[in-house]
C-alpha positions in Angstrom: -22.5 60.5 -76.9 -20.5 63.3 -74.7 -21.6 66.7 -74.9 -20.2 70.1 -74.0 -22.4 73.0 -72.6 -22.9 74.6 -75.9 -24.2 71.4 -77.5 -26.4 70.8 -74.6 -27.8 74.2 -74.7 -28.6 73.8 -78.4 -30.0 70.4 -77.9 -32.5 71.7 -75.3 -34.1 74.0 -77.6 -34.5 71.2 -80.1 -34.5 67.8 -78.5 -36.5 66.3 -81.2 -33.6 64.0 -82.4 -32.4 62.9 -79.0 -33.8 59.7 -77.4 -32.7 60.8 -73.9 -30.3 63.2 -71.9 -27.9 62.0 -69.0 -27.2 64.6 -66.7 -24.6 63.5 -64.3 -21.8 64.7 -62.0 -21.1 66.4 -58.6 -23.2 69.5 -59.1 -26.9 67.8 -58.7 -28.4 71.5 -58.9 -27.0 72.0 -62.1 -28.1 68.6 -63.6 -31.6 69.5 -62.1 -31.3 72.9 -63.8 -30.8 71.5 -67.1 -33.7 68.9 -66.6 -35.9 71.8 -65.9 -34.8 73.8 -68.9 -35.5 70.8 -71.1 -39.3 70.5 -69.6 -39.7 74.4 -69.9 -38.4 74.3 -73.5 -41.2 71.6 -74.3 -43.8 74.3 -74.0 -46.1 75.8 -71.5 -49.0 72.8 -71.9 -46.4 70.1 -71.6 -47.2 67.5 -68.8 -44.1 66.8 -66.7 -43.8 63.2 -65.7 -41.4 62.2 -62.7 -40.1 58.9 -62.4 -37.4 57.4 -60.0 -34.5 54.6 -60.4 -36.8 52.0 -58.2 -39.9 52.9 -60.4 -38.1 51.7 -63.8 -36.1 48.7 -61.8 -39.2 47.1 -61.0 -41.1 48.4 -64.4 -38.4 48.5 -67.2 -41.1 49.1 -69.7 -42.6 52.2 -68.1 -40.0 54.7 -69.6 -40.9 53.9 -73.2 -44.6 53.8 -72.6 -44.4 57.2 -70.7 -42.0 58.7 -73.7 -44.4 57.3 -76.3 -48.1 58.5 -74.9 -49.7 61.5 -74.9 -50.9 63.6 -71.7 -54.7 63.3 -70.4 -55.2 66.9 -72.1 -53.9 66.1 -75.4 -50.4 67.7 -75.1 -46.9 66.6 -75.1 -45.0 65.2 -72.1 -41.7 65.4 -70.8 -40.1 62.8 -68.4 -37.8 63.4 -65.7 -36.2 60.3 -64.0 -34.4 61.0 -60.6 -32.6 59.5 -58.9 -31.2 57.3 -61.3 -28.1 55.0 -61.5 -27.3 51.6 -63.6 -30.7 50.2 -62.1 -32.7 51.7 -64.9 -30.3 50.3 -67.8 -32.7 47.7 -68.8 -35.5 50.6 -69.0 -33.1 52.8 -71.2 -32.3 50.0 -73.6 -36.2 49.7 -74.1 -36.6 53.3 -74.6 -33.9 53.0 -77.3 -35.6 50.1 -78.9 -39.2 51.6 -78.8 -40.9 53.2 -82.0 -42.8 56.3 -81.4 -41.1 57.3 -78.1 -40.8 61.0 -79.0 -41.2 62.9 -75.8 -38.1 64.4 -74.2 -36.6 62.2 -71.5 -34.0 63.5 -68.9 -32.2 61.0 -66.7 -30.7 63.2 -63.6 -27.9 61.0 -62.2 -25.4 61.7 -59.1 -21.3 61.6 -60.0 -21.3 58.3 -62.0 -18.1 56.5 -62.1 -16.4 55.5 -65.5 -17.5 52.0 -65.0 -21.3 52.8 -64.6 -22.9 50.8 -67.4 -25.6 53.6 -67.8 -22.8 56.2 -68.6 -21.1 53.8 -71.1 -24.4 53.3 -73.0 -25.2 57.2 -73.1 -21.5 57.8 -74.2 -21.8 55.2 -76.9 -25.3 56.0 -78.0 -25.5 58.4 -80.9 -29.1 59.3 -80.1 -28.4 60.1 -76.5 -26.4 63.2 -74.9 -24.5 62.9 -71.8 -23.5 65.9 -69.8 -21.2 66.1 -66.4 -22.3 69.0 -64.3 -19.5 70.5 -62.0 -19.9 73.1 -59.1 -18.8 76.3 -60.6 -16.1 78.2 -59.4 -14.3 81.3 -59.8 -15.7 83.8 -62.4 -18.0 81.2 -63.4 -19.9 81.1 -60.1 -19.6 84.9 -60.1 -21.4 85.3 -63.5 -24.0 82.4 -62.3 -25.1 84.9 -59.3 -25.1 87.9 -61.5 -27.3 86.3 -64.3 -29.7 84.6 -61.6 -29.9 87.7 -59.6 -30.7 89.8 -62.7 -33.5 87.2 -63.6 -35.0 87.9 -60.0 -34.7 91.8 -60.2 -31.4 92.2 -58.1 -28.5 94.6 -59.0 -25.6 92.9 -57.7 -22.3 94.5 -57.7 -19.3 92.2 -58.6 -18.0 92.1 -55.1 -21.5 91.2 -53.8 -21.6 88.2 -56.5 -18.3 86.9 -55.2 -19.5 86.9 -51.9 -22.7 84.9 -52.3 -20.9 82.5 -54.6 -18.3 81.8 -52.0 -20.8 81.6 -49.1 -22.7 79.0 -51.1 -19.8 77.1 -52.3 -20.7 77.5 -55.9 -23.9 75.4 -55.4 -26.8 76.5 -57.6 -29.6 75.5 -55.4 -28.0 77.3 -52.3 -27.4 80.5 -54.5 -30.9 80.3 -56.0 -32.5 80.0 -52.2 -30.3 83.0 -51.2 -31.0 85.1 -54.1 -34.8 84.5 -53.9 -34.8 85.6 -50.2 -32.7 88.8 -50.9 -35.2 89.3 -53.9 -37.9 89.3 -51.2 -36.1 91.0 -48.6 -35.5 94.1 -51.2 -38.8 94.0 -52.8 -37.2 93.4 -55.9 -38.8 92.3 -59.2 -37.9 92.2 -63.0 -40.2 95.0 -63.6 -38.7 96.9 -60.4 -35.0 96.0 -59.9 -33.4 96.9 -56.8 -29.7 96.8 -55.5 -28.2 94.6 -52.6 -25.2 95.2 -50.6 -23.5 93.7 -47.5 -25.7 94.8 -45.1 -28.7 93.1 -46.8 -26.4 89.8 -47.0 -25.3 90.3 -43.1 -29.4 90.7 -42.5 -30.9 87.6 -43.9 -27.8 85.5 -45.3 -27.6 81.9 -44.6 -24.7 82.6 -42.3 -26.9 84.6 -40.0 -29.1 81.3 -39.7 -26.5 78.8 -39.3 -25.2 79.5 -35.8 -21.7 79.8 -34.9 -19.6 77.3 -37.3 -16.5 79.5 -37.5 -14.5 77.6 -35.0 -15.4 74.3 -36.7 -14.3 75.8 -40.2 -11.1 77.4 -38.6 -10.4 74.1 -37.0 -10.5 72.0 -40.0 -8.9 74.2 -42.5 -6.2 75.1 -39.8 -5.3 71.9 -38.8 -6.6 71.6 -35.1 -7.8 68.1 -34.2 -8.7 69.0 -30.4 -10.5 71.9 -31.3 -12.6 70.1 -34.3 -13.3 67.4 -31.7 -14.6 69.9 -29.3 -16.6 71.7 -31.7 -18.1 68.4 -33.1 -19.3 67.6 -29.6 -20.6 71.0 -28.9 -22.6 71.2 -32.2 -24.0 68.0 -31.9 -25.3 69.1 -28.4 -27.0 72.0 -30.3 -28.5 69.7 -33.0 -26.2 70.8 -35.5 -24.6 68.2 -37.5 -24.3 66.5 -40.9 -24.7 68.5 -44.2 -24.5 72.0 -42.3 -21.3 71.1 -41.6 -19.8 70.3 -45.0 -21.5 73.4 -46.3 -19.9 75.6 -43.9 -16.6 74.2 -44.8 -17.2 74.1 -48.5 -17.6 77.6 -48.4 -14.3 78.2 -46.9 -12.6 75.8 -49.4 -14.3 77.2 -52.3 -13.1 80.9 -51.2 -9.3 79.0 -50.8 -9.6 77.6 -54.0 -10.5 80.9 -56.0 -7.8 82.9 -54.1 -5.0 80.1 -54.3 -5.5 80.2 -58.0 -4.4 83.9 -57.8 -1.5 83.0 -55.6 -0.5 80.4 -58.0 -0.5 82.9 -61.3 2.3 84.7 -59.2 0.3 87.2 -56.7 1.6 87.5 -53.2 -0.7 86.2 -50.4 -0.9 89.8 -49.0 -1.7 91.2 -52.2 -4.6 88.7 -52.9 -6.0 89.1 -49.3 -5.9 93.2 -49.7 -7.9 92.8 -53.1 -10.9 91.3 -51.1 -11.6 94.4 -49.1 -14.8 93.8 -47.2 -15.6 90.4 -49.0 -13.9 88.4 -46.3 -15.4 89.2 -42.7 -12.6 90.8 -40.8 -12.4 88.2 -38.0 -11.7 85.5 -40.6 -9.1 87.4 -42.4 -6.2 85.9 -40.3 -7.2 82.5 -40.6 -7.8 82.6 -44.3 -4.3 84.2 -44.7 -2.6 81.7 -43.1 -4.5 78.9 -44.7 -4.3 80.4 -48.2 -0.4 80.4 -47.8 -0.4 76.5 -47.1 -3.0 75.0 -49.2 -2.3 73.8 -52.6 -4.8 74.1 -55.1 -4.7 70.2 -56.0 -5.2 69.7 -52.1 -8.2 72.1 -51.8 -9.9 70.3 -54.9 -9.3 67.1 -53.3 -11.0 68.3 -50.0 -13.9 69.9 -51.8 -14.3 66.3 -53.9 -14.4 64.5 -50.5 -16.8 67.0 -48.9 -19.3 66.6 -51.9 -19.0 62.9 -51.6 -19.7 62.9 -47.9 -22.8 65.1 -48.5 -24.0 62.4 -51.0 -23.6 59.4 -48.5 -25.2 61.6 -46.0 -28.2 62.0 -48.2 -28.6 58.3 -49.3 -27.5 56.1 -46.5 -29.1 57.6 -43.4 -27.2 57.7 -39.9 -24.2 56.4 -41.5 -23.9 59.6 -43.5 -23.3 61.5 -40.4 -20.4 59.4 -39.5 -19.1 59.7 -42.8 -19.2 63.5 -42.7 -17.2 63.5 -39.3 -14.6 61.2 -40.8 -13.8 63.3 -43.8 -13.7 66.5 -41.5 -10.9 64.8 -39.5 -9.1 63.8 -42.6 -9.1 67.2 -44.2 -8.0 68.5 -40.8 -5.1 65.9 -40.6 -4.1 67.1 -44.0 -4.3 70.8 -42.8 -2.0 69.8 -39.8 0.5 68.2 -42.2 0.8 71.5 -44.0 1.5 73.6 -40.7 
């Protein structure tokens, strides 16, 4: 059955009556975090068992066996299946038919299509819970940064949280990596909280390590096809391609999505830009302002969705993925050109 956030959080604490959890959707890091919460909640002595789709495709009975067995040390087990898709359907059906399969099972999938047999099974099965994870945006992303930072002993101001969330395009894994790095830099811990400011982000943030991707971002979001082509050639010669390009553009699109929501609530572009203060790098303000006046929220959302799908292809299809990313960059750039 389909579950909302509150239902999932309650069930993770008492998973006894749930045969399996299906965590799917475009926010893979969010799905993994929920699977980890299930394992952590099962107890300190629980044994985590990691399986994959190919494992269960070749041996459909294994999932039920693992869910019914005890660990070598006599404790419980928690099973995490990742990556997974329709290839594990027979294994899940066997799990539902098994008796004594009491160990919690988390299945982590990518964005499943509505026609997915695995998704349909999870939605129809009353003993299963299916939850779709989406990349947090706006205030949700800012709150995520504040909560994750607090757990690491970081005192994060709202403007700092907004900048970190925007730079990470709401990606939980990236946010976690960045905050961990900031905590080490600031020598912070839950027992010894430390504040961080823009100087810390400038010193050790991801942007300081990624090279100059600003011209590529401006060319795509601004609709400059010639500059985009030249930048792709230049960056490829420097060994910069693939997911690093999408992440840079996702940060800009996430920023535009957040700011455009304020514009569509009736605020002027100038007022929205002024409200950001130093959260936007001064060299990028003119470009962001121009793009903010052109891009509608629905088109920004479509662009973000296409970039996430291009990333997925890059991670699953080898060299073809890099080509897919270039194609999506040009597609978004052509859309931006039509808006000029």
